[in-house]
N, C-alpha and C positions, 0 to 999 in steps of 0.2 A: 574190730579194738584192741586187736594183738598189738597191729602196729603204732596205735595210738598210747596202750599201754607203756609199751617199750620205749617211747620217746620219751613220754614223763619221767619214768627212772630214770633215764639216761642223761637226761638235760633237769634235774631237781632244783640245782644249785642256780640257774637263771630263769627259772620259772619261779622261783621264791623271790629273788631280785623285781623282777620284772612286776610282780602283784603289790611287793614293799613301794615300788614308786609309781603302782596306779593308787594304789591305799593314800600315800601321803597327798599326791594332788585332788584326789576326789574327796580330801578331808578340808581342804581350803574352799571347795565348793558346798559341801555339805552344810559347812555352817550357815552358808546362806540361804540356804532353803527357808527356813521359816519366814523371811522377809519378801519372800516372792508368792507367798500363800494367800488367796484373800475368797472368801467368800465360803459358802457351806457345799458349793456342787450342786446344788438345787437348780437350774437353769435350763430352761427348754427353747431352742430358737424357733417361736413359733407366736400366736398372735399378743401374747400377752406382752412380749420383748418388742415388737412392732408398734403396737401402742403406747408404749411407757415411751420407747423412742423419739416418736411420731410426735407425741405431748411435749416431752424434752426440747425437741428441736423446734416446733411450731409453736409451740402455745406456752413456753418455758415454764413448763411444770416440772417443778425441781424431781432426782430421782430417788437423791437420799437427802435423809432429815435427821439432824441431830436433837433430843429434848433434853431441854435443861429443868430439872425437878428441882421446885422449892419448898421445904418444907420444916421449919413455920415459914408462912408467907410474909415478908417485908418490904413493901414499896420500894425504899431507898437500895434494900441488899438486891432486888430485883434489877432495879436503873443501873445499879455500879456493875453489876455482873455481866449484863448487856453491852455496857460502855468500852469493859477489857476486849470484847469480841473486836472491835473495830480493826484491829492489825491484823485479823484473819481474813485475808484475800480469798479465801474460796468461799468464802459466805455469800449467796445469792441474796437472802432476806430474811427479817425476824419479825415472827407473829409474837407481839410481846402480851402478856399476862395483864400489862397494866391498860392497853389499849382493845383488848377481846374478853369481854366476862368470860365466853364460854371455855377459858384456858383457866377457870379460877374456881376454886370450890372449897368452903370453908377457912381451913389452913394449910391448902398445899395448892401450890399451882406451879403450870410449865411454860416453857416457853418453845417454841417449834423455830427451829433455825436451819433454812433449806440452802441446802451446799449447791454451787454451781455444779450444772451436767458435765463440765469439763474436768471438774476436779478428780485429780492421780492421789493417790496413796492414801485411802481413808483411813486405815489405822494410824500414819502419822498426824492427819487433822485432829484424829482422836485425842492423841498425846496431848498433841499443842491446847487443846481445849482441856483437857485437865492440868497442864500447866497453871492455863491462867485461870481458873474460874473455880475448879474444884475444892470446897473447904467444909466445915461444918454446916447441915443442913443444904447444902447444895450437891446437887449430882447430877450426872448425865447419863439417857440409854438411847435405844434408837435402835437401828438395823447399824449403821456403820460402827458404831461402843458393841451392840451384842458381836458381832463377828470378829472385834481385834479383841474381847475377851474370850471369845473359844479359841481364835488362836493361840493366846497364851495358855488359858487353860490345858490345851493341847499337846505344848510343849510341857509344862507341869504334868502333865497325864504320862508322858514317854519316860520319863524320870522317873517318875513312881514306880511306873508298870516294869522297868528294867530293875529299880531297885530290888524291887519284891521278887520280880520270877526270875533275875540270873544267878542270885544265890540259891535258891533252889532248885534253879538246875543244876547245878552243877555238882550239887548234893544227888541228886538221879543221877548224875553221869558216873559219881565216885560212887555209887552203888549198882552201877554197871560194870565199871571198869576196875575201881580197887585203887587206881594209881591217879595222883595230880595231874601230871603231863597228859595223860590220856584224856581226860576231865575235863582239863582245861583248853586243850586243841578245838574242839567243837565250837566254844563260845568264842575263842580267836576267830575262827572261820565264818562264825557266824556277825561279830562285829563286822569284819571285813566287808560282808557282803551288805549289809546294812549303808555303811558310810559310803559306799562305791556307788549303794541304789541314790542314794540323795546327794552324792555328787551329780551324778548322771542326771535325775531329776531337774537340779537345779540349773545345767545345761541346758535342759529341754522346756523351761520354762519361758523363754522368750517367744520360742514357737508353739507355746499350748495355751489358751486364753483361761484363764481366771482356773488356777491350780488347786482344788480343793483343801482346807486347812486338816482335811480328817484323813487324807494321804501320809502326814508327820506320822498318826498312827497307826494305820495296815501297813505299809510297806514296812517299816521293823516287826510289826507282831510276825506277818509273813515271811521275812528274808531270815529273821533268827530262829522263829521255829523250824523252817523246811531247812535252813545249812545246818542246824544241829542236828534235826531227823536224820538228813542224810549222812552228815560224819557219823553218828552213834551207828547205821546200817553197816559203814564202808569199814570202820576201825573192826567191830566186833565182826565184820568178815573177813578181815588181813588177822587177825587176830586167830583164828579157825586155822589159815592157812600158814601161816609161821610156825605152827606145832610142826608141820611137814616140808615146810622148803624154806628158802632163805629169804631176806629180807626184801628183792629188788623181785623174785618170784610171787611171794605172798602178796604186793602192791598192785603187781600187774594182773595177778589171777584177780584179785578186791575189784580192780577196773574191771575187768572181762565180766565179772558175776554181779555183782552189788552196782556194778557203773550202769548196767544194762538195766536195774531194775530202777535207780534213781533217773535216770531217763525218761523209763516209759513213765513211773510216778509225776516228774516234774511237767509232760506232756499233757496226761491229765487235768493237772492243776491248771496250766494255763488253756485249756479248752473252757474251762468253768469262770476263765478270766476273759478269755476272748469272747465268749457269747455275750458278756455284758454289754459290750458295744454297741451290739443291735438294738439295746434300748438306748435310744438317744434323749438323754438325760446326763450333762456333766459328769457327776462324779461318779457315776458306771464307767466312763471312759477316762476319768483321775487313776480308779481303783485298778482299770482293765489295765493301763499305761503303768501305773508304778508297781501292780503286783506282778505284772510279767516280767520287766526290769528286775524284780527281788528273784523272781524263781528262775529266770535264764542266768542270774550270776551265783545264786545258791549250788545252780549242778554247774557253773562254768568253776568257781572257787571249790564244790567238792570232789571232781575229775581232776583238777590242778593243783592249786594251791596246798590241800590236801595231803593227797599222798607224794606229792613233791616234799612238803615238812615233815612227813613222817618217813620219806626215805632220806633227810639229813640228821633226822632223830634215829634213826634204827632201833635198837633194843631201849633206848633210854626213852622211849615210849610209855613201856615201864616203871619208869622211874618213880620215886617218892610213894610208895605203895602205903595206903593208909588200911584198906579195907580187903580181904584175901577175899573173892568171889566165889564162892564153894560150887563146885562141879556137880556136886549134889543136887542142885537147882535142878538141872537138866530131868532128873529122875523125877522130882514131881512134876513136874510137866508132861512127862511121858506119861506119868499115872492117870493126872488129870485127860491127857488125850484119848487116855484108854478107857478113863468113865465115858467122853464124850460117845466114843465108837461103841460104848455098850447100850445106851439109851439115848439114840439119835431122835427119835417120835417123840418122846417125852420133853427133852431140851428145846425140840422147835417149839411144841404148845408153850413150853415156860416162858420163851422167848417174846413170841410171840402175842401173850395176855401182857408181860412185861412192856413193850412198847405200844399197847393198846390203851393201856391206863398212861402210858405220858401224853398220847394222843386227846384225849379227853379234853383238856382245857382249849385246842386249837379251834374248835367250834364258837368261840368268843372272842376269838382274834380281832382286833380294831386297830387300824393301820392311822398314821396321822404322819405329817410333813415337820420335822424340829422347828418348835419356835424358839422362843426366848426360854421356854423352858429344857431346853439343853443343856444352860447353866444351871448351876448351883446358886443356891440363894444365898450363900457370902460374896455373892458377887455384886458389887454395885448396882451395875446394869440393870443384873436382873431383879435385884432388889426396889429400884426405883420403878421399874416397869412394873411390876405388881403391886404397888402402891398407885400408879394412876388408874390402875386396870381397876383396880377397887373403888376409886374414888370417882373416876370418870367412865367407869365400864367401856374401858377401850374396844375389847374382845367382843361387847356385844353387837355389834352391826359394822359393817365395813361400805366400801366404797367399789364400785364397777365402774369402770370406764368406755363409756360408747365412742369409738371413732366410725364415723358415716363419710364415706367419699361420694360427689354427686359431681359430675363435670361441669354441670352448667351455675356450679355454685350456690349459696342458700340467699342469696339476695332479693330475690323474684318471689311473687306471690306463689308460686308452687314450692318454692323450696322452703319459703317460710310455712306454708300448711303442714309440708313434708314433717317440719320440726314437731308442729302441736300434735300431729298425729301420732308421730313415737312417742313422745311423751306421756298423751291419754293414755297409752296401749299399755306403758311401763306402771302409771301410773294404777292401774287395773290389775296390776300383779300384787297379791297380797301381800309376796315378803319385802314389795318397797315402800319404804318409807319417805322418801323424797327424792324430785328429779330434778337437777337445777339447767334451766334452759335460757332464751333470753324473756320468754314469759314468765316462767318465775322470779329472778333477778330482778326483772323491771315492772314487776306485777302487773303484769297485761294479761286481760283474761281468756283473748280469742286471736287469731289472726286477721279479723278486720279490723281491731280497735289496734294492731300493730300496725296494718299498712295505714290508718288514720293518723297515727303520733307520727309516723315517719314522714307523713306528707305535708307537716307543720317543720320547716327549716329549723329552728330553734331546739325544739325536742328532739330532732334528729339527729343534730348536733350532741347530745346529751346524754342520748342511746347507743351511740358510736363505739365508745368505748367498752361498752357491756355487751354489744354485739362481737367486737373484735374477743373480749374474751372465750368465746363460745365456736366462734368459725373463721377461719381464714381458707380463704379461696376457696376450694373444693371439697374443705374439711369441716367438718362439724364435730366438737368438743360435748360430751353430756356425761357430767358425774352421776350417780344413780347409787342413794343409797340405801342397803337393805338391810332388813332388821336379822342380820346373820352374820358370824365369825368366819372371817376368810375362809377359816383353815376346815372351816364345818364343812360335810357331808350336804348339806339344806344348798348351802351358798355355791357348791359344785354343781349340784343340780339346774339350778338357776342359772349357773353360765352354760351349760350344757341345754337347757331347754331354750334360752335365747337365742344362741347360736343357728337356732334350726329357724327360726322365726322370722318371717319373710317381712319387713318393714320398708318395701319398697324402696330398698338405697342399697347399695352394698357397704355393707360394715363390718368393723371386727371390736371383740372387747379384750379388756386389760383389766389389772387389780387382782390382789388376791386371792379372790375366789375363782378368778381366771386362770392365775397362776398355780394354784393347787389343782383345778380341776385337769390341766395341759401334765402336769407331771401322775396324777394319779391314772390319765388315760394312756399316756405314752407307755408306763409299765403295765397296765393294764393288756394294751394290745400287742406288746412286743414279748410279754412274758414265755408266751406259750411258744413261740419260736425261738428263744434264749433257749430253754430247757429242752426243744427237742432237738439244738444243735450240739448241747452237752452231752444228750443219754446216746444220738445217733451215733456221733463221734468216739464217745467210751466206748461203744459197744463193739464197735470196729478195729478201736487200738487193742482191748483185751481178748477179742476173737484172734487177732494177726498176731498177739503177744502168747497167748496159750493154745493156738490153735482148736480152738473149742466155741462152741455156741450156747451151752447150759452155763456154761462158767460167767460170761460180762452179762447173762439175761440173771442169772442170779444175784451179780453185785448192784446192777444198776435197780431190781426190784426191793433190794436190802438197803442200799443207799437209802429210796423213797421214803422206807418203811422207817429207818432211824432218824432221817431228817425230820419226818413228819411230828417224831415225837420229839424228839427237842426243839421243834417250834411249840407244842404242848407246854415244857418246861418251863421255857421261855415265857409264852402268855404266865404261868400259874405264877413266876415269879413276880415277874413286873408290871404286870396288868391285873394280877390279883393284889397285888405287893405285898409279896412276904419275904421272911429273910433280912427283915429291917429294910426295905426299899420302899420306898415310898410309890405308891400306885400310879401307874402313868399308861401310856398306850404306845403300841411296839412303833417303832420308827419306821417308816416307808419301805425303806430301802432294805432293813435287816434282812428280811425272809429273803429277798433275791440273793444281795452281799453272801450270808451264810450258805444258803444252798448252792451258788456258784464255786464260793472258795470251797467248803467241805466235801463237795460230791465230789471234786479234784483228791483235795488230801487224803479222802479217807484208800482213794486208791492207791495210796503209799501203801497203805497195810494191807489191803488186798494183793498187791505186787508181790510185795514181801511175803507174805503168805503163801500164796499158789505159784510162787515162782519154786519157792523151795519144794512144795509138794510135785511140783511138775519135774524136776531135777531127779529126783527122787523117782519117781513113774517112769521118765525116760530111761534108767538105769536098769529098772526090771522089775522094781519091786510091785507089787497089785496095788489098788485102790487105796483100800485100808492101812496098808505097811504105809506106804508115801503119805497117806495124810498124817497119820500118826507122828511119823519121822518130820517131817514138815512142820508140825504144829510144835513140836518136841522144841526143835531148832529155832525158832524164830517167835516164838512165845514172848520170850522174854524181854528180847530187842523191841517186839511190838506192843507190850506192855511201858517200856522204858521212852520209846519215840513218844507213844500216845502221851504218856505223863510231862514230856516235854515240852509238847503240843500243848499242852492243858496249862500246865504252869505259866506256860510264857504269855498265852493269851485270854488265859483266867485270870492271869493279874492286873488286867483291865476293869476287872471288875471294882477294884479299888480306887478307880479314880472319877472325875468329877463330869465329864459332858456324856451325856444321857445314851448318843448313837454309838458313841464308843464303847461305851464300857455295856451296851445289849451287844453291840458285834463280838466283841471278847468272851462273855459268856457265851453267847450262842454257837462260837465257835466251838468254847470247852465242852458246853453239852454235848452237843453233837460229836465231837472226836471221843469222850469219854464212853458212848453208847458204844460208837462205831470197832472201838478197839477191845469193847470186852464183849459186850451182848452180841454183836453182830460178829467179829471176827473169832472170837477164841469160843464161841458157842455156834451161833446158826451156820457159818462158812462150815466149820469143817462136818456137823451133825448133818448137812446136806449133802458133802460131799461123799459121806458114809453113807446116805440112803440114794444116790445118786447114781455112786459105784462107777463101774467104765463108760456111763453113759456121757460123766462130767467130760472126757476129752471126744467126746464125738465128735467132729467137723466133717457134713457131705462132701463127699466126692474126695475125700483125704485117705490118702494108702496108710497111713499110721493109724487111723482110728480104728479101736476095738470094737 
């Protein structure tokens, strides 16, 4: 690090110029990112996708549908509206309430506009629909519309979160540093990090399928918070050294000391992000990619752009002082540290009791995949869907698609008998209300009756279009209506149960129930592996960093306890419906994302605190003195850094998209617990209780 730090101070102007060029270039691409995002990222390459693609290709079954809601119903308006859509080339077919009475009830009706399977730029199609037909009493909803509105809401969320978070972050930095320049510089570094990350994501969008719209919120959430945290640590250490060194020397020492902590912290965060990749759900891959880019850039800008800029600024970093930071604050923290050292057992008990109370609601946690309820009711797509759900009970049932493969085809007697047998087995399931086959569509009761009908040439000709609807070559398509919402655990259990049944032929299932079941099962099957990667990797990294067995063990156990308490509080707020928030289930991905992110983020404070304690310990101080000195010198910076993280992520509590709101609040709660109860109470208390055993490492000559 000595050579690297000397290089930074020697070439500060060139480094700043290079970053300026990179920033301007990436800003051009960053503006294009929202247009590259599509879908919510809930995608697994499994049976549901296979069935959907096969049905689209071989049975011409549309994969995307836009619903046009008419309230109140006027036949002429329906006819005029649907006629306006003649110019939309991407439309495959339209089911009109004028022709299908099931799409009409009382004074509300809806048309189903099926899009061609090769239709691209769905958000553009949605905009075209809106420009053509939306007016009073006519609204559109459905999957493509909801996705487009979530994208729009995410962009607004980002703007509103920054409007709330950044001004408060500047106030926190002012309280920490006292001067305008020192307070604004971390914000500038954070903005450069986020804009550059967005630009890189845009460039990568061509090689990454379906970048999730949630990337638009999570990347800046991470990039800003980490960049500002790293800058806060770096500038604080620089100021300590500047009191006794030249500007260049102080910056070099800050790179060598604070830089080491920043790198270790970033590695821990990236381990958490990287572990998500083993869960084969698209949104985790998107977040892992975007988050890793943001973290790498936060480190790179924090160790190059920040010190280079500080080198050019010199002592102007302390210009425009608004608040005088009193040195007496260190005495207060020393008094707090002394209190902790005198009462370690009582503090450990009190801290664990507090965390235990937070965990209690965790027993009631309910996890769901986000649906239309991710959108607030102020969006027309949400309101229109809710109207249809109330009038037509859209969520009371769902369709499962069975796709069977038989090499001999389905035209012989054995194939027709097999169709009938599968149909009858399904109808015996109490959850199945309807099965569509050649028998039900043609009102034929038995295979023998079907064979007799087909023996008549005229009847066979009339039946052929119906046969072609359900079978093509070796494939058989069978829609199954079940009395359960596709997102419900009941529907998921149905999909699991029938995939294990022997139907006498190879088959796969598709539809909402299967889609949800695959997402849930993929996470359930891989989460232990992901957590094992995080925990084991973190253990060895901290063990090598601090040459200790107990420090990484304590850090991991405390992190798990703290995160469990945070999840319990999250259930209390969102699922129980407190603090003015409408009661709703926890989005399935939230515990995974918050755990993976915060487990790494919390290591920031662990590394900040333990690094300083270790420095004093290696200088010759005993364990208690080293702990007091380390806690005294880092408590203010840990508190400020945590407050920055809480402000930046917690600002998303005031946004509209529910998954983003839950992620922001979840991270803010977890960080607040970690920076207060864990780092300021449990860590120093346990350091006191374990004494020199904290620094024990088997086969190490330096262990005491």
